[in-house]
C-alpha positions as CSV (number, residue, x, y, z in Angstrom):
1,M,35.7,-45.4,14.2
2,R,35.0,-42.4,16.3
3,R,35.7,-44.3,19.5
4,S,39.1,-45.5,18.3
5,A,40.0,-42.0,17.3
6,L,39.0,-40.7,20.7
7,F,41.0,-43.5,22.4
8,F,44.1,-42.5,20.3
9,L,43.7,-38.9,21.4
10,L,43.5,-39.9,25.1
11,M,46.6,-42.1,24.8
12,A,48.5,-39.6,22.9
13,S,47.7,-36.9,25.4
14,L,49.9,-38.7,27.9
15,D,52.9,-37.7,25.9
16,A,53.2,-33.9,25.4
17,Q,55.9,-34.4,22.7
18,T,53.8,-36.6,20.4
19,P,52.0,-34.6,17.7
20,V,48.3,-35.3,17.8
21,N,46.0,-34.7,14.8
22,M,42.7,-33.4,16.0
23,T,39.5,-32.1,14.3
24,L,37.1,-29.7,16.0
25,A,34.5,-32.5,16.3
26,Q,37.0,-34.7,18.0
27,A,38.0,-32.0,20.4
28,E,34.3,-31.4,21.3
29,E,33.7,-35.1,21.8
30,L,36.7,-35.5,24.0
31,A,35.7,-32.5,26.1
32,L,32.2,-33.8,26.6
33,K,33.5,-37.2,27.7
34,A,36.4,-36.1,29.8
35,H,35.4,-32.8,31.4
36,P,34.6,-33.1,35.1
37,R,31.9,-30.4,35.0
38,I,29.9,-32.6,32.7
39,A,30.0,-35.5,35.1
40,S,29.2,-33.2,38.0
41,G,26.1,-31.9,36.3
42,A,25.0,-35.4,35.4
43,F,25.2,-36.5,39.0
44,L,23.3,-33.5,40.2
45,A,20.6,-34.2,37.6
46,E,20.4,-37.8,38.8
47,A,20.1,-36.6,42.4
48,A,17.3,-34.3,41.3
49,S,15.4,-37.2,39.8
50,K,15.3,-38.8,43.3
51,E,13.4,-35.7,44.6
52,V,10.5,-36.8,42.4
53,S,10.5,-40.3,44.0
54,E,10.8,-38.7,47.5
55,A,7.8,-36.5,46.9
56,R,5.7,-39.2,45.2
57,S,6.4,-41.6,48.1
58,A,3.6,-39.9,50.1
59,Y,1.0,-41.6,47.8
60,Y,2.0,-45.1,48.9
61,P,1.4,-46.9,52.2
62,S,4.1,-46.7,54.9
63,A,4.6,-49.7,57.1
64,S,6.8,-50.2,60.2
65,V,7.5,-53.1,62.5
66,N,7.5,-52.5,66.2
67,I,8.9,-54.8,68.9
68,T,8.1,-53.7,72.4
69,A,9.0,-55.1,75.8
70,A,7.6,-53.6,79.0
71,A,7.5,-54.3,82.7
72,A,4.9,-52.7,84.9
73,N,2.9,-53.1,88.1
74,D,-0.2,-55.2,87.6
75,Q,-3.6,-53.5,87.2
76,T,-2.2,-50.0,87.0
77,T,-3.0,-47.3,84.5
78,L,-1.1,-44.3,83.1
79,G,-2.1,-41.4,85.3
80,A,0.1,-38.4,84.2
81,G,1.9,-37.1,81.2
82,N,-0.7,-38.0,78.5
83,L,-4.5,-37.8,78.1
84,Q,-5.1,-41.5,77.6
85,T,-6.4,-44.5,79.5
86,S,-4.0,-47.2,78.4
87,S,-3.2,-49.7,81.0
88,L,0.3,-50.4,82.1
89,N,1.1,-54.1,81.5
90,S,4.1,-56.2,81.5
91,R,4.4,-57.7,78.0
92,F,6.6,-58.6,75.0
93,A,4.9,-57.9,71.7
94,S,5.6,-57.4,68.0
95,G,3.5,-56.0,65.2
96,V,3.1,-54.2,62.0
97,N,1.6,-50.7,61.6
98,I,0.4,-49.4,58.2
99,V,-0.6,-45.9,57.3
100,Q,-2.1,-44.9,53.9
101,L,-2.7,-41.3,53.0
102,V,-6.2,-40.8,51.6
103,T,-6.0,-37.1,50.8
104,D,-4.1,-34.0,51.7
105,F,-6.2,-31.9,49.3
106,G,-3.5,-31.7,46.6
107,R,-0.4,-30.8,48.7
108,T,1.5,-33.9,47.7
109,N,0.6,-33.4,44.1
110,S,2.0,-29.8,44.2
111,L,5.2,-31.2,45.8
112,V,5.5,-33.8,43.1
113,K,5.1,-31.2,40.4
114,A,7.7,-29.0,42.0
115,A,10.2,-31.9,42.1
116,H,9.5,-32.5,38.4
117,F,10.4,-28.9,37.6
118,H,13.5,-29.1,39.7
119,Y,14.5,-32.3,37.8
120,Q,13.9,-30.5,34.4
121,A,16.0,-27.6,35.7
122,A,18.8,-30.0,36.6
123,N,18.7,-31.4,33.0
124,D,18.7,-27.9,31.6
125,N,21.8,-27.2,33.8
126,V,23.5,-30.2,32.1
127,L,22.7,-28.8,28.7
128,N,24.0,-25.3,29.8
129,I,27.2,-26.8,31.1
130,R,27.6,-28.7,27.8
131,A,27.0,-25.5,25.8
132,R,29.5,-23.5,27.9
133,I,32.2,-26.2,27.5
134,L,31.6,-26.4,23.7
135,L,31.9,-22.6,23.6
136,A,35.2,-22.7,25.5
137,V,36.5,-25.6,23.3
138,R,35.7,-23.7,20.1
139,R,37.2,-20.5,21.3
140,A,40.4,-22.3,22.4
141,Y,40.5,-24.3,19.2
142,F,40.2,-21.2,17.0
143,G,42.7,-19.5,19.4
144,V,45.3,-22.2,18.6
145,L,44.6,-21.9,14.8
146,S,44.9,-18.1,15.1
147,A,48.1,-18.2,17.1
148,D,49.6,-20.7,14.7
149,S,48.8,-18.5,11.7
150,V,50.3,-15.4,13.5
151,L,53.4,-17.5,14.2
152,R,53.7,-18.5,10.6
153,A,53.4,-14.8,9.5
154,A,56.0,-13.7,12.1
155,K,58.5,-16.4,10.9
156,A,58.0,-15.5,7.3
157,T,58.6,-11.8,8.2
158,L,61.8,-12.8,10.1
159,Q,63.1,-14.7,7.1
160,T,62.4,-11.8,4.8
161,R,64.2,-9.4,7.1
162,Q,67.2,-11.7,7.5
163,L,67.5,-11.9,3.8
164,T,67.3,-8.1,3.5
165,L,70.0,-7.8,6.2
166,R,72.3,-10.1,4.3
167,Q,71.8,-8.1,1.1
168,V,72.4,-4.7,2.8
169,S,75.4,-6.1,4.6
170,A,76.9,-7.3,1.3
171,L,76.2,-3.9,-0.3
172,A,77.8,-2.1,2.7
173,Q,80.9,-4.2,2.3
174,S,81.0,-3.0,-1.3
175,S,80.6,0.6,-0.1
176,L,77.2,0.8,-1.9
177,R,75.3,1.2,1.3
178,S,76.1,2.9,4.5
179,T,76.6,1.2,7.9
180,L,73.5,3.1,9.1
181,D,71.4,1.0,6.7
182,V,73.0,-2.2,8.1
183,T,72.1,-1.0,11.6
184,F,68.5,-0.3,10.7
185,S,68.3,-3.8,9.0
186,Q,69.6,-5.4,12.2
187,V,67.0,-3.5,14.2
188,L,64.3,-4.9,11.9
189,V,65.6,-8.4,12.3
190,S,65.6,-8.0,16.1
191,E,62.1,-6.7,16.1
192,A,61.0,-9.6,13.9
193,Q,62.7,-12.1,16.3
194,L,60.8,-10.5,19.2
195,A,57.6,-10.9,17.3
196,V,58.4,-14.6,16.7
197,D,59.2,-15.2,20.3
198,Q,55.9,-13.6,21.4
199,A,54.0,-15.6,18.8
200,E,55.6,-18.8,20.0
201,N,54.6,-18.0,23.5
202,D,51.1,-17.2,22.5
203,A,50.9,-20.5,20.5
204,Q,51.9,-22.5,23.5
205,A,49.6,-20.6,25.8
206,S,46.7,-21.2,23.5
207,R,47.4,-25.0,23.5
208,A,47.4,-24.9,27.3
209,A,44.0,-23.2,27.2
210,L,42.7,-25.8,24.8
211,A,44.0,-28.7,27.0
212,A,42.2,-27.2,30.0
213,T,38.9,-26.9,28.1
214,L,39.3,-30.6,27.2
215,G,39.4,-31.5,30.9
216,S,43.1,-32.4,30.7
217,D,46.1,-31.3,32.7
218,N,48.5,-32.4,30.0
219,V,49.4,-30.2,27.0
220,P,49.9,-32.4,23.9
221,N,51.3,-30.9,20.7
222,Y,48.0,-30.7,18.8
223,L,48.0,-30.5,15.1
224,L,44.6,-29.0,14.4
225,E,42.5,-29.2,11.3
226,D,41.6,-25.9,9.8
227,Q,37.9,-24.8,9.7
228,A,36.0,-23.5,6.7
229,L,34.0,-20.3,7.0
230,P,30.3,-20.9,7.9
231,S,27.4,-19.8,5.8
232,V,26.4,-16.2,5.3
233,L,25.1,-14.6,8.5
234,S,21.3,-13.9,8.4
235,A,20.3,-10.3,9.1
236,D,17.0,-11.4,10.9
237,V,18.1,-10.4,14.4
238,P,14.6,-10.8,15.9
239,A,14.5,-14.4,14.7
240,F,17.7,-15.0,16.6
241,V,16.2,-13.5,19.8
242,T,13.1,-15.6,19.5
243,A,15.2,-18.7,19.0
244,A,17.3,-17.8,22.1
245,L,14.3,-17.4,24.3
246,R,13.0,-20.7,23.1
247,D,16.2,-22.8,23.1
248,R,18.7,-21.3,25.6
249,P,19.1,-24.0,28.4
250,D,20.0,-21.4,31.0
251,F,16.7,-19.6,30.3
252,N,14.7,-22.8,30.5
253,L,16.5,-23.6,33.7
254,V,15.4,-20.3,35.3
255,K,11.8,-20.8,34.0
256,N,11.7,-24.4,35.5
257,N,13.0,-23.1,38.8
258,R,10.3,-20.4,38.8
259,D,7.6,-23.0,38.1
260,A,8.9,-25.2,40.9
261,A,8.8,-22.2,43.2
262,Y,5.1,-21.5,42.4
263,Q,4.2,-25.2,42.9
264,L,6.0,-25.1,46.3
265,A,4.0,-22.0,47.1
266,Q,0.8,-23.9,46.3
267,A,2.0,-26.8,48.5
268,E,2.7,-24.5,51.4
269,K,-0.7,-22.9,51.0
270,K,-2.3,-26.3,51.6
271,L,-0.4,-26.9,54.8
272,S,-3.4,-25.6,56.7
273,Y,-5.8,-28.1,55.0
274,P,-6.8,-31.4,56.8
275,T,-5.2,-34.7,56.0
276,V,-7.1,-38.0,56.0
277,S,-5.3,-41.3,56.5
278,L,-6.2,-44.9,56.9
279,L,-4.5,-46.8,59.8
280,A,-4.1,-50.5,60.4
281,T,-2.2,-52.5,62.9
282,S,-1.7,-56.2,63.6
283,G,0.6,-58.2,65.8
284,A,1.2,-60.8,68.4
285,I,1.8,-60.7,72.2
286,P,3.5,-64.0,73.0
287,D,4.3,-63.0,76.6
288,H,2.0,-61.0,78.8
289,D,0.4,-60.8,82.2
290,H,-3.1,-62.0,83.1
291,T,-4.7,-58.6,82.5
292,I,-4.3,-59.1,78.7
293,A,-6.8,-61.7,77.5
294,R,-5.5,-62.4,73.9
295,D,-2.2,-63.4,72.4
296,N,-2.7,-61.2,69.3
297,Y,-4.4,-58.0,68.2
298,E,-5.8,-56.4,65.0
299,A,-7.2,-52.9,64.5
300,A,-8.1,-50.5,61.7
301,G,-9.2,-46.9,61.7
302,V,-9.4,-43.5,60.0
303,N,-7.4,-40.4,61.2
304,V,-8.3,-36.9,60.3
305,N,-5.6,-34.3,61.2
306,I,-6.9,-30.7,61.2
307,P,-4.2,-28.1,62.0
308,L,-5.5,-25.3,64.3
309,L,-2.7,-23.3,65.9
310,N,1.1,-23.4,65.3
311,G,2.2,-19.9,66.2
312,G,1.8,-18.6,62.6
313,L,4.3,-21.1,61.2
314,F,2.2,-22.2,58.2
315,A,1.3,-18.6,57.3
316,A,4.9,-17.6,57.4
317,R,6.0,-20.6,55.2
318,R,3.2,-19.8,52.7
319,S,4.3,-16.1,52.5
320,E,8.0,-17.0,52.2
321,A,7.3,-19.5,49.3
322,L,5.1,-17.0,47.5
323,L,7.7,-14.2,47.8
324,R,10.4,-16.5,46.5
325,A,8.2,-17.5,43.6
326,Q,7.6,-13.8,42.7
327,A,11.4,-13.2,42.9
328,A,12.0,-16.1,40.6
329,D,9.4,-14.7,38.2
330,N,11.3,-11.4,38.0
331,D,14.6,-13.3,37.5
332,V,13.1,-14.8,34.4
333,K,12.1,-11.4,33.1
334,D,15.6,-10.0,33.8
335,L,17.3,-12.9,32.1
336,A,15.1,-12.5,29.1
337,I,16.3,-8.9,28.8
338,E,19.9,-10.0,29.2
339,I,19.5,-12.7,26.5
340,S,18.0,-10.3,24.0
341,R,20.9,-7.9,24.6
342,D,23.5,-10.7,24.3
343,V,22.0,-12.0,21.1
344,R,22.0,-8.5,19.5
345,V,25.6,-7.8,20.6
346,A,26.8,-11.2,19.5
347,W,25.2,-10.6,16.0
348,L,26.8,-7.2,15.7
349,N,30.2,-8.6,16.7
350,A,29.9,-11.4,14.2
351,N,28.8,-9.1,11.4
352,T,31.7,-6.7,12.1
353,A,34.1,-9.6,12.1
354,F,32.7,-10.8,8.8
355,R,33.2,-7.3,7.2
356,R,36.8,-7.3,8.5
357,L,37.6,-10.4,6.4
358,D,37.5,-8.4,3.1
359,V,39.2,-5.3,4.6
360,T,42.1,-7.3,6.0
361,T,42.5,-9.2,2.7
362,Q,42.7,-5.9,0.8
363,L,45.1,-4.5,3.4
364,V,47.5,-7.4,2.9
365,E,47.6,-6.9,-0.8
366,Q,48.1,-3.2,-0.5
367,S,50.9,-3.6,2.1
368,R,52.6,-6.1,-0.1
369,Q,52.6,-3.7,-3.0
370,A,53.9,-1.0,-0.7
371,V,56.8,-3.2,0.4
372,H,57.5,-4.1,-3.2
373,L,57.6,-0.5,-4.2
374,A,59.7,0.5,-1.1
375,Q,62.2,-2.2,-1.9
376,A,62.4,-1.2,-5.5
377,R,63.0,2.5,-4.5
378,Y,65.6,1.4,-1.9
379,D,67.4,-0.8,-4.4
380,A,67.4,2.1,-6.9
381,G,68.8,4.4,-4.3
382,L,65.6,6.6,-4.3
383,G,64.3,5.6,-0.9
384,S,65.7,5.2,2.6
385,I,65.9,2.2,4.9
386,V,63.4,4.0,7.2
387,E,60.9,4.0,4.3
388,L,61.4,0.3,3.8
389,N,61.2,-0.3,7.5
390,Q,57.8,1.4,7.7
391,A,56.5,-0.6,4.7
392,Q,57.6,-3.9,6.2
393,L,56.1,-3.0,9.6
394,S,52.8,-2.3,7.9
395,E,53.0,-5.6,6.0
396,L,53.6,-7.5,9.2
397,S,50.7,-5.8,10.9
398,A,48.4,-6.5,8.0
399,E,49.5,-10.2,7.8
400,I,48.8,-10.7,11.5
401,N,45.4,-8.9,11.3
402,A,44.5,-11.0,8.3
403,A,45.6,-14.2,10.0
404,A,43.5,-13.4,13.1
405,A,40.5,-12.1,11.2
406,K,39.2,-15.5,10.0
407,Y,39.4,-17.1,13.4
408,D,38.0,-14.1,15.1
409,Y,34.9,-14.4,12.8
410,L,34.7,-18.1,13.6
411,S,34.8,-17.3,17.3
412,R,32.2,-14.6,17.0
413,R,29.9,-17.0,15.1
414,T,30.4,-19.5,17.9
415,E,29.4,-16.9,20.5
416,L,26.3,-16.1,18.4
417,D,25.4,-19.8,18.3
418,F,25.8,-20.0,22.1
419,A,23.7,-16.8,22.6
420,T,20.9,-18.3,20.5
421,G,21.0,-21.7,22.2
422,S,22.0,-23.6,19.1
423,L,25.3,-24.7,20.6
424,R,24.6,-28.0,22.4
């Protein structure tokens, strides 16, 4: 059922004039399926998984096939260029060489662990991208609902002022009101029309922003389902901070990168350790001169490689890796401080937005009463058109603030969910 709804949204998005009914859950699902940043993060995570296989490959034998043809003077040996006693022979040969690492004293193990941490960090990056996209989708979704509510309030105000203008004009024609009152009423209508035009522009802009967060370059006419207010906000801020330091994917990403850096430092420290390998070779020499007695060969051996001098390369690599790991450790501490700050600020913003809900509701009721009284005074000839104008302006401002307060609170709660790592 959800797939068919998603398919309908995708098809309807091809026509910007077709109204599209959409819930918040559908918008989030569409964004997670269609947004290119999700696919990019998934590909990078898959690429990081190959690093583990690359590092682990050192545990397994390596084999290669060699085919060699050579022409040389008979009964001569290599006399310069290398310290060896191999004879120079004319021959054509093919064979297999096998090398198996016995031990490098844990260097490969450290490299495998570092690759695992990089892979986990890449998966955390995918979760972080998902969280940021969901944050953007919810902000844009609530932005559309807020813009639509402001537009409705502006249109209602325009209708009221147009009605007032008709009444004042009729009274002026009967010489019961002055032409100044008509002029003031016309100004009020013009101001309301400007507010409607601005609200319509904001509504279209908010829909364009929502389309972008959904990973689409089309802007369908979304008909969004309204959202209920969430549960009461808990006052336990330290618990939110603890949850954030446990669940935030970007924090886990930085920690995994730090752990990978320390494992790489361990691996670089073991560069100066010996490596022990088993060697085996076998092949055939179907064509050779008389100095070679056999038509095939086999051999096996052990090789111990002990690094001695390399101009300080290994020491420099070890120091570089350790310094990078220490820098990553401090990055973790810095991000922990930032997350703690972000959670506390997000909680304060959400709590303030929640308190605004009651205040704006009361303000709307009070402004409506003020308009009612100002209208009654004006109709009775006790008040001026300026007084009525001020009351209507206050009512419009209160209506717009009340319309935006609910969705501002929903957005603030979403920001808190993101800050605590619960948005995934």
